[in-house]
C-alpha positions as CSV (number, residue, x, y, z in Angstrom):
1,M,49.7,-38.8,118.1
2,F,53.3,-38.2,119.6
3,S,56.1,-37.3,117.2
4,R,59.3,-39.1,117.0
5,R,61.0,-36.0,116.7
6,P,62.1,-35.0,120.3
7,L,63.0,-38.3,121.2
8,V,65.8,-38.4,118.5
9,L,67.2,-34.7,119.3
10,F,67.0,-36.1,122.9
11,L,69.6,-39.1,121.9
12,L,71.5,-36.9,119.8
13,G,72.0,-34.3,122.7
14,L,73.1,-37.4,125.2
15,L,75.4,-38.6,122.8
16,A,76.8,-35.1,122.2
17,C,77.2,-34.6,126.1
18,S,79.1,-37.8,126.8
19,A,81.6,-37.7,123.6
20,P,84.7,-35.9,124.8
21,P,85.0,-32.3,124.1
22,A,86.3,-31.5,121.1
23,A,89.1,-28.5,120.5
24,P,87.7,-25.5,119.1
25,P,89.0,-25.1,115.1
26,E,92.1,-23.4,114.6
27,P,91.0,-20.9,111.7
28,S,93.5,-19.6,109.5
29,A,92.1,-16.4,109.9
30,V,89.7,-14.5,112.0
31,V,86.1,-15.5,111.7
32,A,83.3,-13.2,112.7
33,S,79.6,-14.6,112.9
34,P,77.3,-13.5,110.4
35,D,74.9,-11.0,111.6
36,P,72.6,-9.0,109.3
37,L,72.6,-6.2,111.6
38,A,76.2,-5.5,111.8
39,R,77.6,-6.2,108.4
40,F,80.3,-4.4,106.6
41,D,82.8,-4.6,103.7
42,V,85.6,-6.7,104.8
43,P,88.3,-8.1,102.6
44,S,88.2,-11.6,101.9
45,S,91.8,-12.1,103.3
46,D,90.7,-10.6,106.5
47,V,87.5,-12.4,107.5
48,S,86.0,-15.6,106.0
49,S,82.0,-16.5,106.0
50,N,79.6,-18.9,104.6
51,D,76.9,-16.4,104.3
52,P,76.8,-14.3,101.2
53,E,77.2,-10.9,101.4
54,P,74.1,-9.1,101.3
55,P,73.5,-6.4,98.5
56,E,74.6,-2.8,99.2
57,A,70.5,-1.8,99.8
58,A,70.4,-4.4,102.3
59,R,73.2,-2.7,104.5
60,P,71.6,-0.7,107.4
61,V,72.4,2.9,107.5
62,I,74.7,4.0,110.3
63,R,73.1,7.0,112.3
64,Q,74.5,8.6,115.4
65,E,77.9,6.7,115.2
66,N,79.0,7.7,118.6
67,R,75.4,6.4,120.0
68,L,75.1,2.7,117.8
69,Y,77.3,0.1,119.3
70,A,77.6,-3.6,119.2
71,P,79.0,-6.0,121.7
72,W,81.5,-8.0,120.2
73,H,82.8,-11.3,122.0
74,I,86.3,-11.7,121.3
75,E,88.6,-14.9,121.9
76,F,92.3,-14.2,121.9
77,H,95.3,-16.5,121.3
78,T,96.5,-15.9,124.7
79,E,95.8,-14.0,128.0
80,E,98.8,-11.7,127.2
81,A,97.0,-10.8,123.7
82,R,93.6,-9.9,125.2
83,A,95.4,-7.6,127.9
84,A,97.5,-5.8,125.1
85,F,94.4,-5.3,122.7
86,R,93.7,-1.5,122.1
87,V,91.7,-0.1,119.4
88,D,90.8,3.8,119.7
89,G,87.0,3.8,119.8
90,T,86.3,0.5,121.3
91,H,85.2,0.2,125.0
92,P,85.7,-2.7,127.2
93,I,83.1,-4.4,128.9
94,T,84.9,-7.1,130.5
95,G,87.8,-9.5,130.4
96,F,88.2,-12.8,131.7
97,G,91.7,-14.9,130.9
98,R,92.1,-14.8,127.0
99,F,88.3,-13.8,126.4
100,A,87.1,-10.3,126.2
101,D,83.5,-8.5,125.8
102,V,84.1,-5.0,124.0
103,Y,81.6,-2.6,123.0
104,V,82.6,-1.5,119.2
105,P,80.6,1.5,117.4
106,A,79.0,0.8,114.0
107,V,81.8,2.7,112.5
108,K,83.4,0.6,109.5
109,E,87.0,1.9,110.0
110,I,87.0,1.1,113.8
111,Q,85.4,-2.4,113.0
112,L,88.3,-3.2,110.5
113,A,90.7,-2.1,113.2
114,V,89.2,-4.6,115.4
115,L,89.3,-7.4,113.0
116,R,92.6,-6.5,112.1
117,A,94.3,-6.6,115.7
118,P,97.3,-9.1,116.5
119,G,96.3,-11.8,118.8
120,I,92.5,-12.4,118.0
121,R,91.4,-15.7,117.5
122,W,87.5,-15.6,117.3
123,I,85.0,-12.8,117.0
124,D,81.2,-13.1,117.9
125,Q,79.2,-10.1,117.0
126,G,76.2,-9.0,119.0
127,N,73.2,-7.2,117.7
128,L,73.5,-3.3,117.3
129,L,72.3,-1.5,120.3
130,M,71.3,2.3,120.7
131,I,73.0,3.7,123.8
132,P,71.1,6.2,125.4
133,P,72.2,9.9,125.6
134,P,75.0,10.5,128.2
135,P,73.6,12.0,131.2
136,P,73.9,16.2,131.5
137,P,76.6,17.3,133.6
138,S,75.7,17.8,137.0
139,E,77.2,21.1,139.4
140,P,79.5,19.3,141.6
141,V,78.4,19.1,145.1
142,A,81.1,20.1,147.5
143,A,81.4,17.6,150.2
144,R,80.3,18.4,153.8
145,G,83.5,16.5,155.1
146,T,84.8,13.2,155.8
147,S,81.9,10.9,156.7
148,E,81.7,9.2,160.1
149,P,81.5,5.4,160.4
150,I,78.6,3.5,160.9
151,V,77.8,2.9,164.3
152,R,76.8,-0.8,165.1
153,G,76.6,-2.5,168.3
154,G,77.1,0.6,170.4
155,L,79.7,3.3,170.7
156,S,82.6,3.4,173.4
157,G,81.1,0.8,175.2
158,L,77.4,2.3,175.3
159,K,74.6,0.0,174.2
160,G,71.6,1.8,175.3
161,K,70.8,-0.1,178.1
162,G,68.4,1.6,180.6
163,V,67.6,4.2,177.9
164,T,64.1,4.2,175.9
165,I,63.9,5.1,172.5
166,V,60.5,6.4,171.4
167,V,59.8,5.5,167.5
168,V,57.0,7.6,166.0
169,D,56.5,6.6,162.6
170,S,54.9,4.8,160.4
171,G,54.5,1.6,162.8
172,L,57.1,-1.0,163.7
173,D,56.9,-4.6,163.0
174,F,57.2,-6.1,166.5
175,R,57.6,-9.4,164.9
176,H,61.1,-8.9,163.6
177,P,63.8,-10.6,165.1
178,D,65.5,-7.2,165.6
179,F,63.1,-6.4,168.1
180,V,62.7,-9.8,169.9
181,T,64.9,-11.4,172.8
182,I,65.1,-15.1,173.8
183,D,64.8,-16.0,177.3
184,A,66.3,-18.6,179.4
185,Q,63.6,-21.2,178.7
186,G,64.3,-20.2,174.8
187,R,60.9,-18.3,174.5
188,P,60.4,-14.9,172.7
189,V,60.2,-11.9,174.5
190,S,59.2,-8.5,173.1
191,R,61.6,-5.8,173.7
192,I,58.6,-3.2,173.0
193,S,57.5,-2.0,176.3
194,Y,54.2,-0.2,175.1
195,F,52.8,0.6,171.4
196,W,50.3,3.1,170.7
197,D,48.7,2.4,167.5
198,T,46.9,5.7,166.6
199,T,45.3,4.7,163.6
200,L,43.4,1.2,164.2
201,A,41.2,0.2,167.4
202,G,42.4,-3.5,168.4
203,P,42.6,-5.6,171.3
204,G,44.9,-3.5,173.2
205,Q,44.6,-1.1,176.0
206,K,42.8,2.2,176.2
207,P,44.7,4.8,174.6
208,P,45.7,8.0,176.2
209,V,43.7,10.2,173.9
210,S,40.0,10.0,172.8
211,Y,38.3,11.8,170.2
212,P,35.5,14.5,171.1
213,N,32.9,11.5,171.1
214,G,34.6,9.4,173.5
215,S,36.0,7.3,170.7
216,P,39.5,5.9,171.4
217,V,42.2,7.0,169.0
218,G,43.5,3.8,168.2
219,T,45.0,1.5,171.1
220,V,48.2,0.7,173.1
221,Y,49.6,-2.9,173.4
222,T,52.0,-3.6,176.5
223,R,55.0,-5.6,176.1
224,E,53.0,-8.6,178.0
225,Q,50.5,-8.4,174.9
226,L,53.0,-8.6,172.3
227,T,55.0,-11.4,173.8
228,A,51.9,-13.4,174.1
229,E,51.2,-12.8,170.7
230,L,54.9,-13.9,169.7
231,R,54.2,-17.1,171.6
232,S,50.8,-17.7,170.3
233,T,50.2,-20.0,167.2
234,E,46.8,-17.6,166.9
235,R,47.5,-14.1,165.3
236,K,44.9,-11.5,167.2
237,I,46.9,-8.4,166.6
238,P,47.4,-7.4,163.0
239,P,50.5,-6.3,161.4
240,L,51.5,-3.0,163.0
241,D,53.7,-1.3,160.1
242,L,52.3,-1.8,156.3
243,N,54.6,0.9,155.2
244,G,58.2,-0.5,156.6
245,H,59.9,3.1,157.3
246,G,59.1,3.1,161.0
247,T,60.7,-0.6,161.2
248,S,63.8,0.4,158.9
249,C,64.4,3.6,161.1
250,A,64.0,1.6,164.3
251,S,66.4,-1.0,163.1
252,V,69.1,1.5,162.4
253,A,68.1,2.9,165.9
254,A,68.1,0.0,168.1
255,G,67.7,-2.9,166.2
256,N,69.7,-5.9,168.2
257,G,70.6,-7.7,164.9
258,R,69.3,-11.1,165.4
259,A,67.8,-11.0,161.9
260,Y,71.3,-12.7,161.1
261,P,73.2,-15.1,163.0
262,D,76.3,-12.7,163.2
263,L,74.6,-9.9,164.2
264,R,76.0,-8.1,161.4
265,Y,73.4,-5.3,161.2
266,S,72.8,-4.7,164.8
267,G,71.6,-0.8,165.7
268,V,73.4,2.0,167.6
269,A,71.7,1.0,170.9
270,P,70.7,-2.8,170.8
271,E,70.2,-3.1,174.4
272,A,67.7,0.0,174.7
273,D,63.8,-0.6,175.6
274,L,61.5,0.4,172.9
275,I,58.0,2.4,172.6
276,A,56.6,2.6,169.3
277,V,53.9,5.3,168.2
278,R,52.1,4.7,164.7
279,V,50.8,7.9,163.4
280,G,49.9,6.6,159.9
281,G,51.5,5.8,156.9
282,S,49.0,2.9,155.8
283,G,48.0,2.0,152.1
284,G,50.7,4.8,150.6
285,R,49.0,7.6,152.7
286,G,51.0,10.2,154.4
287,L,51.7,10.0,158.6
288,E,48.2,11.8,159.2
289,N,48.3,11.7,162.7
290,T,51.7,13.7,163.7
291,Y,49.3,16.2,165.3
292,L,49.7,13.9,168.1
293,L,53.4,14.2,168.6
294,G,52.8,16.3,171.7
295,A,50.3,14.1,173.1
296,A,52.8,11.0,172.7
297,C,55.5,13.2,174.8
298,A,53.2,13.6,177.5
299,W,51.9,10.2,177.6
300,V,55.7,9.0,177.6
301,D,56.3,11.3,180.5
302,A,53.8,9.8,182.4
303,L,55.1,6.1,181.4
304,L,58.8,6.7,182.1
305,A,58.9,9.5,184.9
306,G,62.1,10.7,185.0
307,K,63.9,7.6,183.2
308,P,66.1,8.8,180.0
309,A,64.3,8.7,176.7
310,V,64.9,9.7,173.3
311,F,62.3,10.3,170.4
312,T,63.0,9.9,167.1
313,C,60.7,11.5,164.3
314,S,62.2,10.3,160.8
315,Y,59.6,12.5,158.8
316,G,59.3,16.2,157.7
317,G,57.0,18.2,155.1
318,Q,56.4,21.6,153.7
319,F,54.8,23.1,156.2
320,G,55.1,26.6,157.9
321,G,58.1,29.0,157.5
322,R,60.8,26.3,158.4
323,D,62.1,28.3,161.4
324,G,60.7,26.6,164.6
325,A,57.7,29.3,164.9
326,H,54.6,26.9,164.6
327,V,53.0,26.4,167.9
328,L,53.8,22.7,168.1
329,E,57.3,23.5,167.5
330,R,57.6,25.6,170.1
331,Q,56.0,23.5,172.5
332,L,58.6,20.7,171.6
333,D,61.0,23.4,172.5
334,A,59.9,23.7,175.7
335,R,59.2,20.2,176.5
336,F,63.0,19.7,175.3
337,S,64.5,22.9,176.7
338,P,68.4,22.6,177.5
339,A,67.2,22.5,181.3
340,T,65.1,19.1,180.9
341,K,66.9,16.3,182.1
342,S,66.8,12.8,180.4
343,R,65.0,13.6,177.6
344,A,66.0,14.5,173.7
345,I,64.3,14.5,170.3
346,C,65.4,14.1,167.1
347,I,63.2,15.0,163.7
348,S,64.4,15.0,160.3
349,A,64.1,18.1,157.9
350,G,62.7,16.1,155.0
351,N,63.6,14.9,151.9
352,D,63.0,17.9,149.8
353,G,66.4,20.0,150.3
354,Q,67.3,20.5,146.1
355,V,63.9,21.4,145.7
356,K,63.2,25.2,144.8
357,L,60.1,25.6,147.4
358,H,60.8,29.1,149.2
359,A,61.9,32.1,148.0
360,A,62.6,35.7,149.8
361,A,61.6,39.3,149.0
362,T,62.3,42.6,150.2
363,L,59.2,44.8,150.8
364,G,59.8,48.6,150.1
365,A,57.0,51.2,149.6
366,I,54.4,51.4,147.5
367,A,56.5,52.4,144.3
368,A,59.1,49.5,144.8
369,P,57.3,46.7,146.1
370,G,58.9,43.3,146.6
371,R,57.9,40.7,143.8
372,I,57.8,36.8,143.5
373,E,56.5,34.9,140.7
374,W,56.2,31.2,139.9
375,T,54.4,29.4,137.3
376,V,52.3,26.1,137.8
377,G,51.1,23.8,135.1
378,P,48.2,22.7,133.6
379,A,45.1,22.0,135.6
380,T,47.4,22.6,138.7
381,Q,46.6,24.2,141.8
382,A,48.9,26.1,143.8
383,A,49.4,28.1,147.1
384,V,51.7,30.1,148.6
385,A,51.9,31.5,152.5
386,I,54.1,34.3,153.2
387,H,55.7,34.5,156.7
388,F,57.0,37.9,158.4
389,E,59.0,38.2,161.2
390,T,56.9,40.9,162.8
391,G,53.3,40.9,163.6
392,D,53.1,44.8,162.8
393,L,51.2,44.0,159.0
394,A,48.9,47.0,159.6
395,D,50.4,48.7,157.0
396,L,51.2,45.9,154.7
397,R,49.5,45.8,151.1
398,W,49.2,43.1,148.3
399,R,48.2,42.4,145.3
400,S,47.7,39.0,143.2
401,V,48.3,39.1,139.4
402,A,47.4,36.4,136.8
403,R,48.3,35.6,133.5
404,R,47.7,33.0,131.3
405,C,50.5,31.7,128.8
406,S,48.9,29.4,126.1
407,R,51.2,26.8,124.1
408,R,50.1,25.6,120.6
409,R,49.4,22.1,120.1
410,R,48.9,20.1,116.9
411,R,45.3,18.9,118.1
412,P,43.5,22.0,119.6
413,A,41.0,19.5,121.1
414,A,42.2,20.3,125.0
415,S,43.7,23.4,126.4
416,T,47.1,23.5,127.8
417,A,47.3,26.7,129.2
418,S,50.1,27.3,132.1
419,R,49.2,29.9,134.6
420,S,52.0,32.6,135.7
421,R,51.0,33.9,139.1
422,A,52.8,36.8,140.7
423,I,52.5,38.8,144.1
424,S,53.3,42.2,144.8
425,C,53.7,43.3,148.5
426,S,54.5,46.8,149.8
427,R,54.8,48.8,153.3
428,R,53.0,52.2,153.1
429,G,55.2,54.7,154.3
430,R,58.4,52.6,155.3
431,A,60.7,49.9,154.3
432,S,61.5,46.7,155.8
433,T,63.4,43.4,154.9
434,P,61.8,40.5,156.2
435,S,63.0,36.7,155.6
436,S,60.9,34.3,153.9
437,S,59.3,32.9,157.2
438,G,58.3,34.5,160.3
439,R,55.9,34.0,163.3
440,N,52.9,35.6,161.1
441,Q,51.3,34.8,158.1
442,G,49.6,36.8,155.3
443,R,47.2,34.7,152.9
444,P,47.0,36.5,149.6
């Protein structure tokens, strides 16, 4: 059986909607909407309410007066009255015309001051809010200088035509409009000359590198294959960037802006050709195949011969001494030396500039060793690598010390000991001052 009540309510609502809007009442005094969470004693001459005043025991105890607030929605008689409203301790949220939203603290004196402020016509009180504590003060960071303008659609008339940008990253979404052009017949054409996916074997061509057992390291797609895929109704090539990082970086470097009709987000070099090398990043994993960067450089050199190319590698990590001494780093220095024409490479420094990951120590004699200490949490493994500026390590001695620092808990069921580690290094017979990085490593 259906109830008639919804129908009655609907008809009443319909009548209310069809009736001309009534003017709001003109209260003789400020009327505050009752809210049991924000009650306070107010003289009857200042505010009227139809609800009985709760007993003293029912009134909430105000704690942390600087963090307990309620949003008050206030209507003034005029916009000028709203603009002139000032009560110490309140904080404006927004204002429009004769209306204002204000944070009012749960302090009786301030609430009374708001109620007695001139020009107020009506007040609705919201529920009390416990606002979070203010953020701790941060150390000011000195500006590195005036920021450069964002470059879009080329620079000084140069748009990258005749240059190939090689994106070594998590892949590239070749179906994204920024990497597609339209030919005279209105058909899509891929801007990507070659795409080496080092992570998956696919319906492409043989890659330039194979594993020791002969298995191919991924697959290579040509512009013709990618263009055919764009025009086909049947998908044969899987998605080639499950992370999105490579696609984003490629858009900044060379997107043509076709994702928007006005080309508002075109990249720095929108007319450049593209080569993509996918080195990992699927399923939340890292870029596991970055060791192939040298092979990718050789592959591109063979494809382009002397044509200009720029490699972009927007990744970094905590490997080595960060001084260019790794073998792969020195190989890249040789490949992209100042004497090498038509080649450039850009590699990011990572996202850990504010993390304390490196330390330096001065090594002296055995009686005055250099010392480095660090602390790791419970059930945490840590490793340390020491880099020296010299390969003469015959007189180096080190000693590793481990201390356990237990912390008390209410329930002694599980151990939460943290470990403090220390390494002391000294040189026999003479002192030296190496930096925290170098071409040789000692592993304690």
